[in-house]
KETI-606643 format. One record per atom (N, C-alpha, C): residue in one letter; x negated, z, y negated. Coordinates in steps of 0.1 Angstrom, whole numbers, padded with zeros to 4 digits, always signed. Layout:
KETI-606643
AXZY ...
//
This chain:
KETI-606643
X-0008+0000+0012 X+0000+0000+0000 X-0009+0000-0012 X-0019+0008-0012 X-0028+0009-0023 X-0034-0004-0026 X-0038-0011-0015 X-0044-0024-0017 X-0035-0034-0024 X-0022-0034-0020 X-0013-0043-0027 X-0011-0041-0041 X-0011-0028-0045 X-0010-0025-0059 X-0022-0029-0067 X-0034-0027-0061 X-0047-0031-0067 X-0047-0046-0069 X-0042-0054-0059 X-0042-0069-0060 X-0033-0073-0072 X-0021-0067-0073 X-0012-0070-0084 X-0018-0067-0097 X-0025-0056-0098 X-0032-0052-0111 X-0043-0061-0115 X-0050-0066-0105 X-0061-0075-0107 X-0055-0089-0112 X-0044-0093-0106 X-0038-0105-0110 X-0033-0105-0125 X-0027-0093-0129 X-0023-0091-0143 X-0034-0092-0152 X-0045-0085-0148 X-0057-0085-0157 X-0063-0099-0159 X-0063-0107-0148 X-0068-0120-0149 X-0059-0129-0157 X-0046-0127-0155 X-0036-0135-0163 X-0037-0132-0178 X-0039-0119-0181 X-0041-0114-0195 X-0053-0120-0201 X-0064-0120-0194 X-0077-0126-0199 X-0076-0141-0201 X-0069-0148-0192 X-0068-0162-0193 X-0059-0166-0205 X-0049-0157-0207 X-0040-0160-0219 X-0046-0158-0232 X-0056-0149-0232 X-0063-0146-0245 X-0075-0156-0247 X-0080-0162-0237 X-0091-0172-0238 X-0088-0183-0248 X-0076-0190-0247 X-0074-0201-0256 X-0073-0196-0270 X-0068-0183-0272 X-0067-0178-0286 X-0081-0176-0292 X-0090-0170-0283 X-0104-0169-0288 X-0111-0182-0291 X-0108-0192-0281 X-0114-0205-0283 X-0109-0211-0296 X-0096-0210-0298 X-0090-0216-0310 X-0097-0211-0323 X-0099-0197-0323 X-0106-0191-0335 X-0120-0197-0336 X-0127-0198-0325 X-0141-0203-0326 X-0141-0217-0331 X-0132-0226-0326 X-0131-0240-0330 X-0128-0241-0345 X-0118-0232-0349 X-0114-0232-0363 X-0125-0228-0372 X-0133-0218-0368 X-0144-0213-0376 X-0154-0224-0378 X-0157-0231-0366 X-0168-0241-0367 X-0163-0253-0375 X-0150-0256-0375 X-0145-0267-0383 X-0146-0264-0398 X-0142-0251-0401 X-0143-0247-0415 X-0158-0247-0420 X-0167-0243-0411 X-0181-0243-0415 X-0186-0257-0418 X-0181-0266-0408 X-0185-0280-0410 X-0179-0287-0423 X-0167-0283-0426 X-0161-0288-0438 X-0168-0283-0450 X-0172-0270-0450 X-0179-0264-0461 X-0192-0271-0464 X-0199-0274-0452 X-0212-0282-0453 X-0210-0296-0459 X-0198-0302-0455 X-0196-0316-0459 X-0193-0317-0474 X-0187-0307-0480 X-0183-0308-0494 X-0194-0301-0503 X-0204-0295-0497 X-0214-0289-0506 X-0223-0299-0513 X-0225-0298-0526 X-0233-0307-0533 X-0247-0307-0527 X-0254-0319-0526 X-0267-0320-0521 X-0278-0316-0531 X-0279-0303-0534 X-0287-0299-0546 X-0302-0302-0544 X-0306-0301-0531 X-0320-0305-0529 X-0323-0319-0532 X-0314-0328-0527 X-0316-0342-0530 X-0316-0345-0545 X-0307-0338-0552 X-0306-0340-0567 X-0319-0335-0574 X-0324-0324-0569 X-0336-0318-0575 X-0348-0328-0573 X-0349-0334-0561 X-0360-0344-0559 X-0358-0356-0568 X-0345-0360-0569 X-0342-0372-0577 X-0346-0370-0592 X-0342-0358-0597 X-0345-0355-0611 X-0360-0354-0614 X-0367-0348-0605 X-0382-0347-0606 X-0388-0361-0606 X-0383-0369-0597 X-0389-0383-0595 X-0386-0391-0608 X-0374-0390-0613 X-0370-0398-0625 X-0378-0394-0637 X-0380-0381-0639 X-0388-0376-0650 X-0402-0380-0649 X-0408-0379-0637 X-0422-0383-0636 X-0424-0398-0638 X-0415-0406-0633 X-0416-0421-0635 X-0414-0424-0650 X-0405-0417-0656 X-0403-0420-0671 X-0415-0416-0679 X-0421-0405-0676 X-0434-0401-0683 X-0445-0411-0680 X-0446-0416-0668 X-0456-0426-0664 X-0454-0438-0672 X-0441-0443-0673 X-0438-0455-0680 X-0441-0453-0695 X-0438-0442-0701 X-0441-0440-0715 X-0456-0440-0718 X-0463-0434-0709 X-0478-0434-0711 X-0484-0448-0710 X-0479-0456-0700 X-0484-0469-0698 X-0480-0478-0710 X-0468-0477-0715 X-0464-0485-0727 X-0472-0481-0739 X-0475-0468-0741 X-0483-0463-0752 X-0497-0469-0752 X-0502-0471-0740 X-0516-0476-0738 X-0517-0491-0740 X-0508-0498-0733 X-0509-0512-0732 X-0500-0521-0740 X-0489-0515-0745 X-0479-0523-0752 X-0473-0516-0764 X-0480-0507-0771 X-0475-0499-0781 X-0469-0507-0793 X-0476-0517-0798 X-0471-0524-0809 X-0459-0533-0806 X-0460-0540-0794 X-0449-0548-0789 X-0436-0540-0787 X-0438-0528-0781 X-0426-0520-0779 X-0420-0515-0793 X-0429-0512-0802 X-0424-0508-0815 X-0417-0519-0823 X-0422-0531-0822 X-0415-0542-0829 X-0402-0545-0822 X-0401-0545-0809 X-0389-0547-0802 X-0378-0536-0805 X-0383-0524-0805 X-0374-0513-0808 X-0368-0513-0822 X-0377-0517-0831 X-0372-0519-0845 X-0362-0529-0846 X-0364-0541-0840 X-0354-0552-0841 X-0341-0547-0834 X-0342-0540-0823 X-0330-0536-0816 X-0322-0526-0825 X-0329-0516-0831 X-0322-0507-0839 X-0317-0513-0852 X-0324-0523-0857 X-0319-0530-0869 X-0306-0537-0866 X-0305-0542-0853 X-0293-0549-0849 X-0281-0540-0846 X-0283-0530-0838 X-0272-0522-0834 X-0269-0510-0843 X-0280-0504-0850 X-0279-0493-0858 X-0274-0480-0850 X-0272-0470-0857 X-0268-0457-0851 X-0254-0458-0845 X-0244-0466-0852 X-0231-0468-0846 X-0232-0475-0832 X-0241-0484-0831 X-0243-0491-0818 X-0248-0482-0808 X-0258-0473-0811 X-0263-0464-0802 X-0252-0454-0797 X-0244-0450-0807 X-0232-0441-0803 X-0223-0448-0793 X-0220-0460-0796 X-0210-0468-0788 X-0216-0470-0774 X-0229-0473-0773 X-0235-0475-0759 X-0234-0462-0751 X-0237-0451-0757 X-0236-0438-0750 X-0222-0435-0746 X-0212-0438-0756 X-0198-0435-0753 X-0193-0443-0741 X-0197-0456-0740 X-0193-0464-0729 X-0200-0460-0716 X-0213-0457-0717 X-0221-0454-0705 X-0216-0441-0699 X-0213-0431-0707 X-0208-0418-0702 X-0193-0417-0700 X-0186-0426-0706 X-0171-0426-0705 X-0166-0433-0693 X-0173-0443-0688 X-0169-0451-0676 X-0177-0447-0664 X-0170-0447-0652 X-0178-0444-0640 X-0186-0456-0635 X-0198-0457-0641 X-0207-0468-0638 X-0221-0462-0637 X-0230-0469-0630 X-0243-0463-0627 X-0254-0465-0637 X-0252-0473-0648 X-0262-0476-0657 X-0265-0464-0667 X-0277-0463-0671 X-0281-0452-0680 X-0285-0458-0694 X-0284-0449-0704 X-0287-0452-0718 X-0301-0446-0722 X-0308-0441-0712 X-0322-0436-0715 X-0331-0446-0722 X-0331-0459-0717 X-0339-0468-0725 X-0336-0469-0739 X-0323-0468-0743 X-0319-0468-0757 X-0324-0456-0765 X-0325-0445-0758 X-0330-0433-0764 X-0345-0435-0767 X-0352-0441-0757 X-0366-0444-0759 X-0368-0454-0771 X-0360-0464-0771 X-0362-0475-0782 X-0359-0469-0795 X-0349-0460-0796 X-0346-0454-0809 X-0357-0446-0814 X-0363-0438-0805 X-0375-0430-0809 X-0387-0438-0813 X-0389-0449-0805 X-0400-0458-0808 X-0398-0466-0821 X-0386-0467-0825 X-0383-0474-0838 X-0384-0464-0850 X-0389-0452-0847 X-0391-0442-0857 X-0379-0436-0863 X-0368-0436-0855 X-0356-0429-0859 X-0359-0414-0856 X-0357-0405-0865 X-0361-0391-0862 X-0354-0386-0850 X-0361-0378-0842 X-0356-0373-0829 X-0343-0365-0831 X-0342-0356-0841 X-0330-0349-0843 X-0318-0358-0845 X-0320-0369-0852 X-0309-0379-0854 X-0305-0386-0841 X-0316-0390-0833 X-0313-0396-0820 X-0305-0387-0811 X-0310-0374-0811 X-0303-0365-0802 X-0288-0363-0807 X-0286-0361-0820 X-0273-0359-0825 X-0263-0370-0823 X-0268-0382-0824 X-0259-0394-0822 X-0256-0395-0807 X-0266-0394-0798 X-0264-0395-0784 X-0255-0383-0779 X-0257-0371-0784 X-0249-0360-0780 X-0235-0362-0784 X-0233-0367-0796 X-0219-0369-0801 X-0212-0380-0792 X-0219-0390-0789 X-0214-0401-0780 X-0210-0396-0766 X-0219-0387-0761 X-0217-0382-0748 X-0205-0372-0747 X-0204-0364-0758 X-0193-0354-0758 X-0180-0362-0760 X-0180-0372-0769 X-0167-0380-0770 X-0163-0386-0757 X-0173-0391-0749 X-0171-0397-0736 X-0165-0387-0727 X-0170-0374-0728 X-0164-0364-0719 X-0149-0361-0722 X-0146-0361-0735 X-0132-0359-0738 X-0123-0371-0734 X-0129-0383-0736 X-0122-0395-0731 X-0120-0395-0716 X-0130-0391-0709 X-0129-0391-0694 X-0119-0381-0689 X-0118-0369-0696 X-0107-0360-0692 X-0094-0366-0694 X-0092-0373-0705 X-0079-0379-0708 X-0076-0390-0697 X-0086-0398-0694 X-0084-0408-0684 X-0081-0402-0670 X-0087-0391-0666 X-0084-0385-0654 X-0070-0380-0654 X-0066-0373-0665 X-0052-0368-0666 X-0042-0379-0665 X-0045-0391-0672 X-0036-0402-0671 X-0035-0408-0657 X-0046-0408-0650 X-0047-0413-0637 X-0038-0405-0627 X-0037-0393-0630 X-0029-0384-0621 X-0014-0388-0622 X-0010-0393-0633 X+0005-0397-0635 X+0008-0410-0629 X-0002-0418-0626 X+0001-0431-0620 X+0005-0430-0606 X+0013-0439-0601 X+0018-0439-0587 X+0006-0442-0578 X-0003-0450-0582 X-0015-0453-0573 X-0027-0444-0577 X-0025-0434-0585 X-0036-0426-0590 X-0044-0420-0580 X-0037-0414-0569 X-0045-0408-0559 X-0054-0417-0551 X-0050-0429-0549 X-0058-0439-0542 X-0070-0443-0551 X-0067-0445-0564 X-0078-0449-0573 X-0088-0438-0574 X-0084-0425-0575 X-0093-0414-0576 X-0101-0412-0563 X-0095-0414-0551 X-0103-0414-0539 X-0114-0424-0538 X-0111-0436-0544 X-0121-0446-0544 X-0133-0443-0554 X-0129-0436-0565 X-0139-0432-0575 X-0149-0422-0569 X-0144-0413-0561 X-0152-0402-0556 X-0156-0404-0541 X-0155-0416-0536 X-0158-0417-0522 X-0173-0415-0519 X-0182-0418-0529 X-0196-0416-0527 X-0200-0402-0531 X-0191-0394-0537 X-0194-0380-0540 X-0182-0371-0535 X-0181-0370-0522 X-0169-0363-0516 X-0169-0348-0519 X-0181-0343-0523 X-0182-0329-0526 X-0176-0325-0540 X-0174-0336-0549 X-0171-0333-0563 X-0157-0327-0565 X-0146-0332-0558 X-0133-0326-0560 X-0133-0311-0556 X-0139-0308-0545 X-0140-0295-0540 X-0147-0285-0550 X-0158-0291-0556 X-0165-0283-0566 X-0157-0279-0578 X-0149-0289-0582 X-0140-0287-0593 X-0129-0277-0590 X-0123-0278-0578 X-0112-0269-0574 X-0117-0255-0572 X-0130-0253-0567 X-0135-0240-0565 X-0140-0233-0577 X-0147-0241-0586 X-0154-0235-0597 X-0148-0238-0610 X-0138-0247-0611 X-0132-0250-0624 X-0142-0256-0634 X-0141-0251-0646 X-0150-0256-0657 X-0165-0254-0654 X-0168-0243-0646 X-0182-0242-0642 X-0187-0254-0633 X-0178-0258-0625 X-0180-0270-0617 X-0183-0282-0625 X-0175-0284-0636 X-0177-0295-0645 X-0191-0294-0652 X-0194-0282-0656 X-0208-0281-0662 X-0219-0283-0653 X-0217-0279-0640 X-0227-0281-0630 X-0229-0296-0627 X-0218-0303-0626 X-0218-0317-0623 X-0224-0325-0635 X-0222-0320-0647 X-0227-0327-0659 X-0242-0326-0659 X-0248-0316-0653 X-0263-0314-0653 X-0269-0323-0642 X-0261-0327-0632 X-0266-0334-0621 X-0268-0349-0624 X-0277-0356-0616 X-0279-0370-0619 X-0268-0379-0613 X-0256-0378-0618 X-0245-0386-0614 X-0238-0391-0627 X-0230-0402-0626 X-0223-0406-0638 X-0214-0395-0644 X-0216-0392-0657 X-0208-0381-0663 X-0193-0383-0661 X-0189-0396-0661 X-0174-0399-0660 X-0168-0394-0647 X-0176-0394-0636 X-0171-0389-0623 X-0167-0374-0625 X-0175-0366-0632 X-0172-0352-0635 X-0160-0351-0644 X-0160-0358-0655 X-0149-0356-0665 X-0136-0362-0660 X-0136-0373-0653 X-0123-0379-0648 X-0118-0370-0637 X-0127-0364-0629 X-0122-0355-0618 X-0116-0342-0625 X-0122-0337-0635 X-0117-0325-0642 X-0103-0328-0648 X-0101-0340-0654 X-0088-0343-0659 X-0078-0345-0648 X-0082-0351-0637 X-0073-0354-0626 X-0068-0341-0620 X-0077-0331-0619 X-0074-0318-0613 X-0069-0308-0623 X-0067-0312-0636 X-0062-0304-0646 X-0070-0291-0648 X-0083-0292-0649 X-0091-0281-0653 X-0087-0276-0667 X-0088-0263-0669 X-0084-0257-0682 X-0091-0264-0693 X-0084-0270-0702 X-0090-0278-0713 X-0098-0270-0722 X-0094-0258-0725 X-0102-0249-0734 X-0116-0247-0729 X-0117-0244-0716 X-0130-0242-0710 X-0137-0255-0708 X-0130-0266-0706 X-0136-0279-0704 X-0144-0283-0717 X-0138-0279-0729 X-0145-0282-0741 X-0159-0277-0742 X-0162-0265-0736 X-0175-0260-0735 X-0183-0267-0724 X-0177-0269-0712 X-0184-0275-0701 X-0188-0289-0704 X-0181-0296-0713 X-0184-0310-0717 X-0197-0311-0724 X-0203-0300-0729 X-0216-0300-0736 X-0228-0300-0727 X-0225-0298-0714 X-0236-0296-0705 X-0244-0309-0702 X-0240-0320-0707 X-0249-0332-0705 X-0260-0332-0716 X-0258-0324-0727 X-0267-0325-0738 X-0282-0321-0734 X-0284-0311-0725 X-0298-0308-0722 X-0305-0320-0716 X-0298-0328-0708 X-0305-0340-0703 X-0309-0350-0714 X-0300-0352-0724 X-0303-0360-0735 X-0315-0355-0743 X-0315-0342-0745 X-0326-0336-0753 X-0339-0338-0746 X-0339-0336-0732 X-0351-0338-0725 X-0357-0352-0727 X-0349-0362-0726 X-0354-0376-0727 X-0358-0379-0741 X-0351-0373-0751 X-0355-0375-0765 X-0369-0369-0767 X-0371-0357-0762 X-0384-0350-0764 X-0395-0358-0756 X-0392-0364-0745 X-0402-0371-0737 X-0405-0385-0742 X-0398-0389-0752 X-0399-0404-0756 X-0411-0407-0766 X-0420-0398-0768 X-0432-0402-0775 X-0435-0397-0788 X-0428-0402-0799 X-0432-0399-0813 X-0429-0384-0816 X-0436-0378-0825 X-0433-0364-0829 X-0420-0362-0834 X-0415-0350-0834 X-0402-0347-0840 X-0402-0350-0855 X-0391-0357-0859 X-0390-0360-0873 X-0396-0374-0876 X-0400-0381-0865 X-0406-0394-0867 X-0421-0393-0868 X-0428-0403-0863 X-0443-0402-0863 X-0449-0411-0874 X-0462-0412-0874 X-0468-0421-0883 X-0464-0436-0880 X-0462-0444-0890 X-0458-0457-0888 X-0470-0466-0884 X-0467-0476-0875 X-0476-0486-0872 X-0477-0495-0885 X-0489-0501-0888 X-0490-0508-0901 X-0481-0521-0901 X-0478-0527-0889 X-0470-0539-0889 X-0455-0536-0886 X-0451-0523-0885 X-0438-0520-0882 X-0431-0513-0894 X-0421-0518-0900 X-0414-0511-0910 X-0404-0502-0904 X-0400-0492-0912 X-0389-0483-0908 X-0376-0491-0907 X-0369-0489-0896 X-0357-0497-0893 X-0345-0493-0903 X-0337-0503-0906 X-0325-0500-0914 X-0315-0494-0905 X-0310-0481-0907 X-0301-0474-0899 X-0287-0478-0903 X-0281-0488-0897 X-0268-0493-0901 X-0258-0482-0898 X-0251-0478-0908 X-0240-0468-0907 X-0226-0475-0908 
//
């Protein structure tokens, strides 16, 4: 009799263990999936750090080479360019480059403006104003995109190469916008995403300024001393068309 009771008890224990096994396994699978998703949406900060360092080093190398081998030619070209577009043209180029989700940079224009002996504070101020205007424009574009029937599909196509970006905005809000603005990605991706996800606009106004350190860095690295340097004898000071 005792043996029969023991057998039934063992069967119940085995049944209880087997019923709990799927539950434990489901928790383990869920945890692993959540960890995998977290890794998938995490910004590749190491990759970005390497890219920033590489770009800065290459820019410095190019500046040095141009100063040694093509200083006068670069100065003449830069003067003609700035005589043609003026400060409004510089502002417009920055507005378009940072306002639209495209891969091209305006760093060469910063370099040309400095080489044309436009004072560095002026170059920084114009470029910073253009970039900040682009940030506000991008927020509006993202908010407008949200209202469109096909907005979700368009937004997914915009961010398909940066799948971590929407998650960063949703988790960090305006801090995520500022973080993305510091990274080597088109500013429009950050600002359009912020507008699409309706990040608090008051805080966005501050986060939109986080592209300015990048502008300042390239202005400072572009060669001539702050306030404009000594003129080349064959190069006149450009006419700054206002």
